[in-house]
N, C-alpha and C positions, 0 to 999 in steps of 0.2 A: 965133557960128554954130556950130550942132551939125551934125556931118555924120552923115546918116542910112546906116546900113551896109546894104547890101543882103545878105540872106541866100541863100547858094548853096544850092540844094535838095541834100538828102544822096541820093547814089546808094546803092541798096539792093543788097545781095549776093544778094538772092533770086532774082534773075533768072539768074545763070550757075549756081546749084545746082539749079535746076528740071530741066534736061536730066539733070542726074547722078542726081537721084532718080528720073526717069522710067525712067532705064536700069537703075537697080538693081531697081525695082518689075518692069519687064519681065523682067530676067534670072531673079527669084526665081518670077514666074508661070510663065516659060518651064520653068525646071527643075522646079517641082511639076508640070505637065503632062506632061513626058517620064517622070517618075518613076512617075506614076499609071499612063501607057500602058504603060511597062516592066513593072509589077507585074501589071496585067491580062493582059499577053502571056505571062508566066511561070506564071502561076496557070492552068494548062491540065489539061484530063482528058482521058485518054486511054483507049479501050475496046478491049479485045481478046478473043476468045474465042467461046464459044458463048451463044445465049440457050435452050438447052434447058432444059425444065422441071427436070430432076434434075442440078444442078450445084452447083459451089462458087464463090462470088464472093469475090474477094480484092482488097481495098482497100488501097494502099500510100501512104503520104504521107512525104516527106521532114520531118524534125523539124529537123535540123541537119546540117552537114558540118564534118567535122574536116578541114582543108585540109592540115595536117601530115601525118597518117596516111593520107589519100585515102580517107577512108571517110564515108558518109553514115550517119545514125541514122535508121532507118524505123520507122514504126508501120505495121502489119500487121494487118488485120481479115479474117479467113476467114468468111464467110457461108454456111452451106450452105442449097440451096434444094431444094424437092420431097421425093422420097423420101429424100434424104440427111439431111434435117433433121428432128428431133423434132416432134411433132406440136404447133403452137402454141408452139414455143419456137426460139431461135436455136442450140441446140446440135445437133451432129452425131449421127446414130445409129450412126456407125462411127469408129474412130481415123482421125485424118488426120495426114499428114506433109507440111510445108511443106518443099521442097527449097530449099537455099540454097548459095551458092558454098563450096567447100570449105577456101578460105583463113580462113574466118571462124569459124563455129561448126558447121558442119555441118548436118545435117537438123534441124528443129525437129518433134519428135513432140506430137502433141495428142490427150489421149485423150478 
């Protein structure tokens, strides 16, 4: 007589791994969402000054920060408006001087 062996069903290891995979996916999604929210909050624009027709608009953006030297590198764009600008162009009609802190480079003359 031959004995028929009953086969035991194999237990899969998929079931215990599923919560761990879901936790990893949730952590990545949460981190991405927080990073996106932080970037949106830090990319802010602030306005100050006058809206007079004859003025110079100064836009400054931080390019990078030297943490060791505690200095930011800025890109500054000065745009004259009204009577301070050439007709049809972005050039000023008079010499401009951008004042900076004396510890770095001093004032920046713009002919």
